[in-house]
C-alpha positions as a Markdown table, in Angstrom:
| # | Residue | x | y | z |
|---|---|---|---|---|
| 1 | Met | 0.0 | 0.0 | 0.0 |
| 2 | His | 1.3 | 3.5 | -0.9 |
| 3 | Cys | 0.0 | 6.7 | 0.6 |
| 4 | Gln | 0.6 | 10.4 | 0.4 |
| 5 | Glu | -0.5 | 13.0 | 3.0 |
| 6 | Leu | -1.6 | 16.5 | 2.0 |
| 7 | Phe | -3.2 | 19.5 | 3.7 |
| 8 | Lys | -6.2 | 21.4 | 2.3 |
| 9 | Pro | -6.4 | 25.2 | 2.2 |
| 10 | Asp | -8.8 | 25.2 | 5.1 |
| 11 | Gly | -6.4 | 23.2 | 7.2 |
| 12 | Arg | -8.0 | 19.7 | 6.9 |
| 13 | Gln | -5.8 | 16.7 | 6.2 |
| 14 | Leu | -6.2 | 14.6 | 3.1 |
| 15 | Thr | -4.5 | 11.2 | 2.7 |
| 16 | Leu | -4.4 | 9.3 | -0.6 |
| 17 | Tyr | -3.9 | 5.6 | -0.9 |
| 18 | Ser | -3.0 | 3.4 | -3.9 |
| 19 | Arg | -1.8 | -0.1 | -4.8 |
| 20 | Ala | 0.9 | 1.5 | -7.0 |
| 21 | Pro | 3.2 | 4.5 | -6.3 |
| 22 | Ile | 1.4 | 7.8 | -6.5 |
| 23 | Thr | 3.4 | 9.8 | -9.1 |
| 24 | Ala | 1.1 | 12.3 | -10.7 |
| 25 | Leu | -0.8 | 14.5 | -8.3 |
| 26 | Ala | -2.3 | 18.0 | -8.1 |
| 27 | Ala | -2.4 | 20.1 | -5.0 |
| 28 | Ala | -5.0 | 19.3 | -2.3 |
| 29 | Pro | -8.2 | 21.4 | -3.0 |
| 30 | Ser | -11.1 | 22.4 | -0.9 |
| 31 | Pro | -14.4 | 24.0 | -1.7 |
| 32 | Phe | -13.9 | 26.1 | 1.5 |
| 33 | Ala | -11.2 | 28.7 | 2.0 |
| 34 | Glu | -11.5 | 29.1 | 5.8 |
| 35 | Pro | -11.7 | 26.6 | 8.7 |
| 36 | Leu | -15.1 | 25.8 | 9.9 |
| 37 | Gly | -14.1 | 26.0 | 13.6 |
| 38 | Ala | -16.4 | 23.1 | 14.5 |
| 39 | Asn | -17.3 | 22.9 | 18.2 |
| 40 | Pro | -19.7 | 20.0 | 18.8 |
| 41 | His | -20.7 | 19.1 | 22.3 |
| 42 | Leu | -22.2 | 16.2 | 24.3 |
| 43 | Arg | -25.3 | 16.2 | 26.5 |
| 44 | Trp | -26.0 | 13.4 | 29.0 |
| 45 | His | -29.3 | 11.5 | 28.6 |
| 46 | Pro | -30.2 | 10.7 | 32.2 |
| 47 | Leu | -32.9 | 8.1 | 31.4 |
| 48 | Arg | -30.8 | 6.1 | 28.8 |
| 49 | Gly | -27.5 | 6.6 | 30.5 |
| 50 | Glu | -25.7 | 7.7 | 27.4 |
| 51 | Trp | -24.3 | 10.7 | 25.6 |
| 52 | Val | -25.9 | 12.5 | 22.7 |
| 53 | Thr | -23.8 | 14.7 | 20.4 |
| 54 | Tyr | -24.9 | 18.1 | 19.1 |
| 55 | Ala | -23.5 | 19.8 | 15.9 |
| 56 | Pro | -26.1 | 22.1 | 14.4 |
| 57 | Tyr | -23.8 | 23.3 | 11.6 |
| 58 | Arg | -24.2 | 19.9 | 10.0 |
| 59 | Gln | -27.5 | 21.2 | 8.6 |
| 60 | Glu | -25.3 | 23.1 | 6.1 |
| 61 | Arg | -23.6 | 20.1 | 4.5 |
| 62 | Thr | -24.1 | 19.3 | 0.8 |
| 63 | Phe | -27.2 | 17.3 | 0.1 |
| 64 | Leu | -27.6 | 15.2 | -3.0 |
| 65 | Pro | -26.1 | 17.6 | -5.6 |
| 66 | Pro | -26.4 | 17.0 | -9.3 |
| 67 | Pro | -23.5 | 15.0 | -10.9 |
| 68 | Gln | -21.7 | 18.1 | -12.2 |
| 69 | Tyr | -21.4 | 19.5 | -8.7 |
| 70 | Asn | -20.2 | 16.3 | -7.1 |
| 71 | Pro | -17.8 | 17.4 | -4.2 |
| 72 | Leu | -16.2 | 13.9 | -4.1 |
| 73 | Ala | -15.1 | 14.0 | -7.8 |
| 74 | Ala | -11.6 | 15.0 | -8.7 |
| 75 | Thr | -11.2 | 18.8 | -9.3 |
| 76 | Leu | -11.2 | 19.6 | -13.0 |
| 77 | Asp | -11.3 | 23.4 | -12.8 |
| 78 | Pro | -9.2 | 25.1 | -10.1 |
| 79 | Leu | -11.8 | 27.9 | -9.9 |
| 80 | Tyr | -14.4 | 25.4 | -8.7 |
| 81 | Pro | -12.5 | 23.1 | -6.4 |
| 82 | Thr | -14.0 | 19.9 | -5.0 |
| 83 | Glu | -12.6 | 17.8 | -2.0 |
| 84 | Leu | -10.2 | 15.7 | -4.1 |
| 85 | Pro | -7.3 | 16.4 | -6.5 |
| 86 | Arg | -6.5 | 15.0 | -9.9 |
| 87 | Gly | -4.0 | 12.1 | -9.6 |
| 88 | Asp | -3.4 | 8.4 | -9.9 |
| 89 | Tyr | -4.7 | 7.1 | -6.6 |
| 90 | Asp | -7.4 | 4.6 | -5.6 |
| 91 | Val | -8.8 | 5.6 | -2.2 |
| 92 | Ala | -8.9 | 9.0 | -0.5 |
| 93 | Val | -9.5 | 9.9 | 3.2 |
| 94 | Phe | -10.1 | 13.5 | 4.4 |
| 95 | Asp | -11.3 | 15.2 | 7.6 |
| 96 | Asn | -15.0 | 15.7 | 7.5 |
| 97 | Arg | -15.9 | 19.4 | 7.0 |
| 98 | Phe | -19.0 | 19.0 | 9.2 |
| 99 | Pro | -18.0 | 16.6 | 12.0 |
| 100 | Ala | -20.2 | 15.3 | 14.8 |
| 101 | Leu | -17.0 | 14.9 | 16.9 |
| 102 | Ala | -13.9 | 17.1 | 16.8 |
| 103 | Leu | -10.6 | 16.9 | 18.5 |
| 104 | Glu | -10.6 | 20.7 | 19.0 |
| 105 | Ala | -14.0 | 20.7 | 20.6 |
| 106 | Arg | -14.1 | 22.9 | 23.7 |
| 107 | Ala | -16.3 | 24.8 | 26.3 |
| 108 | Pro | -19.6 | 22.9 | 26.3 |
| 109 | Pro | -22.6 | 24.9 | 27.3 |
| 110 | Pro | -23.7 | 24.6 | 31.0 |
| 111 | Leu | -27.1 | 23.0 | 31.2 |
| 112 | Ile | -29.4 | 21.2 | 33.6 |
| 113 | Val | -27.8 | 17.9 | 32.6 |
| 114 | Pro | -24.0 | 17.1 | 32.4 |
| 115 | Thr | -22.3 | 18.3 | 29.2 |
| 116 | Ala | -18.9 | 17.7 | 27.7 |
| 117 | Ala | -16.8 | 18.7 | 24.7 |
| 118 | Ala | -17.5 | 16.2 | 21.9 |
| 119 | Arg | -13.8 | 15.4 | 21.4 |
| 120 | Gly | -13.3 | 12.8 | 18.7 |
| 121 | His | -12.7 | 12.7 | 15.0 |
| 122 | Cys | -14.8 | 12.2 | 11.8 |
| 123 | Glu | -13.3 | 11.2 | 8.4 |
| 124 | Val | -14.7 | 10.7 | 4.9 |
| 125 | Val | -13.4 | 7.7 | 3.0 |
| 126 | Val | -13.9 | 7.9 | -0.8 |
| 127 | Phe | -13.7 | 4.3 | -2.1 |
| 128 | Thr | -12.9 | 5.2 | -5.7 |
| 129 | Gln | -12.6 | 8.1 | -8.2 |
| 130 | Asp | -15.4 | 6.5 | -10.3 |
| 131 | Ala | -18.6 | 8.3 | -9.3 |
| 132 | Arg | -20.7 | 5.7 | -11.1 |
| 133 | Ala | -19.2 | 2.7 | -9.3 |
| 134 | Ser | -20.1 | 1.0 | -6.0 |
| 135 | Leu | -18.2 | -0.9 | -3.4 |
| 136 | Gly | -19.5 | -4.2 | -4.8 |
| 137 | Ala | -18.3 | -3.2 | -8.3 |
| 138 | Leu | -14.7 | -2.7 | -7.2 |
| 139 | Gly | -12.1 | -5.3 | -7.9 |
| 140 | Leu | -10.9 | -7.7 | -5.2 |
| 141 | Glu | -7.5 | -6.0 | -4.9 |
| 142 | His | -9.2 | -2.6 | -4.5 |
| 143 | Ile | -11.4 | -4.0 | -1.7 |
| 144 | Glu | -8.3 | -5.5 | 0.0 |
| 145 | Leu | -6.7 | -2.0 | -0.2 |
| 146 | Leu | -9.8 | -0.5 | 1.5 |
| 147 | Leu | -9.4 | -3.1 | 4.3 |
| 148 | Gln | -5.8 | -1.9 | 4.7 |
| 149 | Val | -6.9 | 1.7 | 4.7 |
| 150 | Trp | -9.4 | 1.0 | 7.5 |
| 151 | Ala | -6.5 | -0.6 | 9.4 |
| 152 | Ala | -4.2 | 2.3 | 8.8 |
| 153 | Arg | -6.9 | 4.9 | 9.8 |
| 154 | Thr | -7.7 | 2.9 | 13.0 |
| 155 | Ala | -4.1 | 2.9 | 14.0 |
| 156 | Arg | -3.7 | 6.6 | 13.3 |
| 157 | Leu | -6.8 | 7.5 | 15.2 |
| 158 | Ala | -6.1 | 5.2 | 18.1 |
| 159 | Ala | -2.8 | 7.2 | 18.7 |
| 160 | Arg | -4.9 | 10.2 | 19.5 |
| 161 | Ala | -5.5 | 10.4 | 23.3 |
| 162 | Pro | -9.3 | 11.0 | 23.4 |
| 163 | Val | -10.1 | 8.1 | 21.0 |
| 164 | Ala | -11.6 | 5.0 | 22.6 |
| 165 | Tyr | -13.4 | 3.3 | 19.6 |
| 166 | Val | -13.1 | 3.5 | 15.8 |
| 167 | Leu | -16.1 | 2.6 | 13.7 |
| 168 | Pro | -15.9 | 2.6 | 9.8 |
| 169 | Phe | -19.3 | 2.5 | 8.1 |
| 170 | Glu | -21.1 | 3.2 | 4.8 |
| 171 | Asn | -24.6 | 4.5 | 4.3 |
| 172 | Arg | -25.7 | 3.6 | 0.7 |
| 173 | Gly | -28.8 | 5.0 | -0.8 |
| 174 | Ala | -31.2 | 7.8 | 0.0 |
| 175 | Glu | -33.4 | 5.3 | 1.8 |
| 176 | Val | -30.8 | 5.2 | 4.7 |
| 177 | Gly | -30.0 | 8.9 | 4.6 |
| 178 | Val | -27.0 | 9.2 | 2.3 |
| 179 | Thr | -26.3 | 12.8 | 1.2 |
| 180 | Leu | -23.8 | 12.1 | -1.6 |
| 181 | His | -24.2 | 9.3 | -4.2 |
| 182 | His | -20.4 | 9.0 | -4.9 |
| 183 | Pro | -19.1 | 5.7 | -3.4 |
| 184 | His | -17.9 | 6.6 | 0.0 |
| 185 | Gly | -18.1 | 5.8 | 3.7 |
| 186 | Gln | -17.1 | 7.4 | 6.9 |
| 187 | Ile | -15.0 | 6.7 | 10.0 |
| 188 | Tyr | -16.1 | 7.9 | 13.5 |
| 189 | Ala | -13.5 | 7.9 | 16.3 |
| 190 | Tyr | -15.3 | 8.2 | 19.6 |
| 191 | Pro | -14.0 | 9.4 | 22.9 |
| 192 | Phe | -15.9 | 6.5 | 24.6 |
| 193 | Val | -17.2 | 3.1 | 23.4 |
| 194 | Pro | -20.7 | 3.9 | 22.0 |
| 195 | Pro | -23.7 | 2.1 | 23.4 |
| 196 | Val | -24.2 | -0.6 | 20.6 |
| 197 | Pro | -20.6 | -1.9 | 20.6 |
| 198 | Arg | -20.4 | -1.5 | 24.3 |
| 199 | Arg | -23.3 | -3.9 | 24.7 |
| 200 | Met | -21.7 | -6.3 | 22.2 |
| 201 | Leu | -18.5 | -6.2 | 24.2 |
| 202 | Glu | -20.3 | -7.0 | 27.4 |
| 203 | Gln | -21.9 | -10.1 | 25.8 |
| 204 | Glu | -18.6 | -11.1 | 24.2 |
| 205 | Arg | -16.7 | -10.7 | 27.5 |
| 206 | Ala | -19.2 | -12.8 | 29.5 |
| 207 | Phe | -19.2 | -15.6 | 26.8 |
| 208 | Tyr | -15.3 | -15.6 | 26.7 |
| 209 | Glu | -15.0 | -15.8 | 30.5 |
| 210 | Glu | -17.4 | -18.8 | 30.5 |
| 211 | Asn | -16.3 | -20.6 | 27.4 |
| 212 | Gly | -12.7 | -19.5 | 26.6 |
| 213 | Thr | -13.5 | -18.6 | 23.0 |
| 214 | Ala | -14.9 | -15.6 | 21.1 |
| 215 | Leu | -18.7 | -15.5 | 20.9 |
| 216 | Leu | -18.9 | -14.5 | 17.2 |
| 217 | Val | -16.2 | -17.1 | 16.2 |
| 218 | Asp | -18.4 | -19.7 | 17.9 |
| 219 | Leu | -21.5 | -18.5 | 16.3 |
| 220 | Ala | -19.9 | -18.3 | 12.8 |
| 221 | Gln | -18.7 | -21.9 | 13.2 |
| 222 | Arg | -22.2 | -23.0 | 14.1 |
| 223 | Glu | -23.6 | -21.1 | 11.1 |
| 224 | Val | -21.1 | -23.0 | 8.9 |
| 225 | Ala | -22.1 | -26.3 | 10.4 |
| 226 | Ser | -25.8 | -25.5 | 9.8 |
| 227 | Gly | -25.4 | -24.1 | 6.3 |
| 228 | Ala | -29.0 | -22.9 | 6.3 |
| 229 | Arg | -28.2 | -19.2 | 6.2 |
| 230 | Leu | -24.7 | -19.4 | 4.8 |
| 231 | Leu | -23.8 | -17.1 | 1.8 |
| 232 | Tyr | -20.0 | -17.5 | 1.6 |
| 233 | Arg | -17.6 | -19.9 | 3.1 |
| 234 | Gly | -13.9 | -19.5 | 2.3 |
| 235 | Gln | -10.8 | -20.7 | 3.9 |
| 236 | His | -10.5 | -17.7 | 6.2 |
| 237 | Ala | -13.8 | -15.8 | 6.1 |
| 238 | Val | -17.5 | -16.4 | 6.1 |
| 239 | Ala | -20.8 | -14.5 | 5.4 |
| 240 | Phe | -24.2 | -15.4 | 6.5 |
| 241 | Val | -27.7 | -14.2 | 7.4 |
| 242 | Pro | -27.6 | -14.4 | 11.2 |
| 243 | Val | -30.1 | -16.7 | 12.9 |
| 244 | Cys | -31.0 | -13.7 | 15.1 |
| 245 | Ala | -31.4 | -11.2 | 12.2 |
| 246 | Arg | -33.4 | -8.0 | 13.1 |
| 247 | Tyr | -33.6 | -6.8 | 9.5 |
| 248 | Pro | -34.7 | -8.7 | 6.3 |
| 249 | Tyr | -31.5 | -9.5 | 4.3 |
| 250 | Glu | -29.3 | -8.6 | 7.2 |
| 251 | Val | -25.8 | -10.2 | 6.7 |
| 252 | Trp | -22.7 | -10.5 | 8.9 |
| 253 | Val | -19.2 | -10.9 | 7.4 |
| 254 | Thr | -16.3 | -12.0 | 9.6 |
| 255 | Pro | -13.0 | -14.0 | 9.6 |
| 256 | Leu | -13.3 | -17.6 | 10.8 |
| 257 | Ala | -10.4 | -17.2 | 13.3 |
| 258 | Gln | -10.4 | -14.7 | 16.1 |
| 259 | Val | -9.3 | -11.3 | 14.9 |
| 260 | Gly | -9.8 | -8.2 | 17.0 |
| 261 | Gln | -9.0 | -5.4 | 14.6 |
| 262 | Phe | -8.3 | -4.7 | 10.9 |
| 263 | Ala | -4.6 | -4.4 | 11.6 |
| 264 | Ala | -4.5 | -8.0 | 12.9 |
| 265 | Leu | -5.6 | -9.5 | 9.6 |
| 266 | Thr | -3.1 | -11.6 | 7.8 |
| 267 | Pro | -2.8 | -11.2 | 4.0 |
| 268 | Pro | -4.7 | -14.4 | 3.3 |
| 269 | Gln | -7.4 | -13.4 | 5.8 |
| 270 | Arg | -7.7 | -10.0 | 4.2 |
| 271 | Ala | -8.0 | -11.5 | 0.7 |
| 272 | Asp | -10.7 | -13.9 | 1.8 |
| 273 | Leu | -12.6 | -11.2 | 3.7 |
| 274 | Ala | -12.6 | -9.1 | 0.5 |
| 275 | Arg | -14.1 | -12.1 | -1.4 |
| 276 | Ala | -16.8 | -12.5 | 1.3 |
| 277 | Leu | -17.6 | -8.8 | 1.3 |
| 278 | Lys | -17.9 | -8.6 | -2.5 |
| 279 | Thr | -20.0 | -11.8 | -2.6 |
| 280 | Val | -22.6 | -10.2 | -0.3 |
| 281 | Leu | -22.7 | -7.0 | -2.2 |
| 282 | Leu | -23.1 | -8.8 | -5.6 |
| 283 | Lys | -25.9 | -10.9 | -4.2 |
| 284 | Tyr | -27.7 | -7.8 | -3.0 |
| 285 | Glu | -27.5 | -6.2 | -6.5 |
| 286 | Gly | -28.4 | -9.5 | -8.2 |
| 287 | Leu | -31.4 | -10.0 | -6.1 |
| 288 | Trp | -32.9 | -6.6 | -6.7 |
| 289 | Gln | -31.5 | -5.8 | -10.1 |
| 290 | Arg | -31.0 | -2.2 | -9.0 |
| 291 | Pro | -28.9 | -0.3 | -6.4 |
| 292 | Phe | -29.5 | -1.9 | -3.0 |
| 293 | Pro | -29.6 | 0.5 | 0.0 |
| 294 | Tyr | -27.9 | -0.6 | 3.2 |
| 295 | Leu | -25.9 | 0.4 | 6.3 |
| 296 | Met | -22.6 | -1.4 | 6.5 |
| 297 | Ala | -20.9 | -1.1 | 10.0 |
| 298 | Trp | -17.6 | -2.6 | 10.9 |
| 299 | Tyr | -17.1 | -3.5 | 14.6 |
| 300 | Gln | -13.7 | -4.1 | 16.1 |
| 301 | Ala | -11.9 | -4.1 | 19.5 |
| 302 | Pro | -11.6 | -0.8 | 21.4 |
| 303 | Thr | -8.5 | 1.2 | 20.9 |
| 304 | Asp | -7.3 | 1.0 | 24.5 |
| 305 | Gly | -4.1 | -0.9 | 23.8 |
| 306 | Gln | -5.3 | -3.9 | 25.7 |
| 307 | Pro | -5.7 | -7.5 | 24.3 |
| 308 | His | -9.3 | -8.4 | 23.5 |
| 309 | Pro | -9.4 | -12.1 | 22.7 |
| 310 | Glu | -13.2 | -12.0 | 23.3 |
| 311 | Thr | -13.8 | -9.5 | 20.5 |
| 312 | Gln | -14.3 | -10.3 | 16.8 |
| 313 | Leu | -13.8 | -8.0 | 13.8 |
| 314 | His | -16.9 | -8.2 | 11.7 |
| 315 | Ala | -19.3 | -6.2 | 9.4 |
| 316 | Gln | -23.0 | -6.0 | 9.8 |
| 317 | Phe | -25.2 | -5.1 | 6.8 |
| 318 | Leu | -28.5 | -3.7 | 7.8 |
| 319 | Pro | -30.6 | -3.1 | 4.7 |
| 320 | Pro | -34.0 | -1.4 | 5.1 |
| 321 | Tyr | -36.0 | -3.5 | 2.6 |
| 322 | Arg | -38.9 | -5.5 | 4.0 |
| 323 | Thr | -40.6 | -6.5 | 0.8 |
| 324 | Arg | -40.1 | -5.7 | -2.8 |
| 325 | Glu | -42.6 | -2.9 | -2.5 |
| 326 | Arg | -42.1 | -1.4 | 0.9 |
| 327 | Leu | -39.2 | -0.2 | 3.1 |
| 328 | Lys | -38.7 | -1.2 | 6.7 |
| 329 | Tyr | -38.3 | 1.8 | 9.0 |
| 330 | Leu | -37.8 | 1.7 | 12.7 |
| 331 | Ala | -41.2 | 2.4 | 14.3 |
| 332 | Gly | -43.0 | 2.1 | 17.7 |
| 333 | Thr | -41.6 | -1.1 | 19.2 |
| 334 | Glu | -38.1 | -0.6 | 17.7 |
| 335 | Leu | -37.7 | 3.0 | 18.6 |
| 336 | Ala | -39.7 | 3.2 | 21.8 |
| 337 | Ala | -39.0 | -0.2 | 23.3 |
| 338 | Gly | -35.8 | -1.4 | 21.5 |
| 339 | Leu | -37.6 | -4.6 | 20.6 |
| 340 | Phe | -37.3 | -5.3 | 16.9 |
| 341 | Ala | -40.3 | -6.9 | 15.2 |
| 342 | Met | -39.4 | -9.0 | 12.2 |
| 343 | Asp | -41.9 | -9.8 | 9.4 |
| 344 | Ala | -39.7 | -12.4 | 7.7 |
| 345 | Leu | -37.7 | -15.4 | 8.8 |
| 346 | Pro | -33.9 | -15.2 | 8.4 |
| 347 | Glu | -33.9 | -18.6 | 6.7 |
| 348 | Asp | -36.3 | -17.4 | 4.0 |
| 349 | Lys | -34.2 | -14.3 | 3.2 |
| 350 | Ala | -31.0 | -16.4 | 3.2 |
| 351 | Arg | -32.5 | -18.8 | 0.6 |
| 352 | Glu | -33.3 | -15.8 | -1.6 |
| 353 | Leu | -29.7 | -14.6 | -1.4 |
| 354 | Gln | -28.2 | -18.1 | -1.8 |
| 355 | Gln | -30.0 | -18.5 | -5.1 |
| 356 | Val | -28.3 | -15.4 | -6.6 |
| 357 | Ala | -25.3 | -16.6 | -8.6 |
| 358 | Val | -22.3 | -14.2 | -8.6 |
| 359 | Ser | -18.9 | -14.1 | -10.2 |
| 360 | Leu | -16.1 | -12.3 | -8.2 |
| 361 | Glu | -13.9 | -12.0 | -11.3 |
| 362 | Pro | -14.4 | -9.4 | -14.0 |
| 363 | Pro | -16.0 | -10.7 | -17.3 |
């Protein structure tokens, strides 16, 4: 992996990654001349026992612009700069202009509940320069590079004192709230372990203390043995519709052996994980014959420098589709009670995806 670091005119950092040396490159552009001076803050939710972050300036971020005004395309005219330069690179990562968390956050407002500076970091990860592509359309070597990029960003962010947890994710499709159609994801670096991974870690820790093995590794092995919900089984990685799926077409992707973070992946594990990931994405597209919306979230060990043999690196795909005609949105029982109500069996949805034939190699 080759990389080059640049700074934008407004002070934000830009890092370019490539499978080959980066030789031709323009200066780092920015649509903004001055720093935003983002100052998000946290407010404590006393009934839920968790923090909520507030960043009202995010209302000003770009929302579904026409293709000719794509801010994630390479800059063609210096008079109308985008976020990315012209050059021969594959993946770009830059500081989010409108972050929900900021390392320079300060002076939270005094209120009737506890408040704190929302110190953390938010990055945008542009998967490819091709605005018409998708993550699933990228070649296997390109996806492997992206896995390396996530490892590199996790290590970089973990070195920053306030960061306790690093979460890469992708929102794809307007149905799940994406504001730019260009293939991209984000990375949030939190000053604490957020509620969802915190609850997962509690369950993983309890299982490990009782059984001496990682909970998700055990579950993946049982999914392989069952085969009923299996979508991909390689030498080092697996993908399946989980037996406990809360969303129709929900899929988990994980290594077969215990791996806590992206950086711990061996080259063979990373290559097989790329194949599992691409298989899932191609099955989604093949099933619907149109762009398939989803949230893809990657969970890994906290960045506390401690060993976490109980924790397993994995992706969860949470697509909103319920039927071919309607979307599944969170409603009364999900939002108010936290109890998901499923209208379809995981086994039925797995069979639909299993029947979709895919080819991982280009035609």
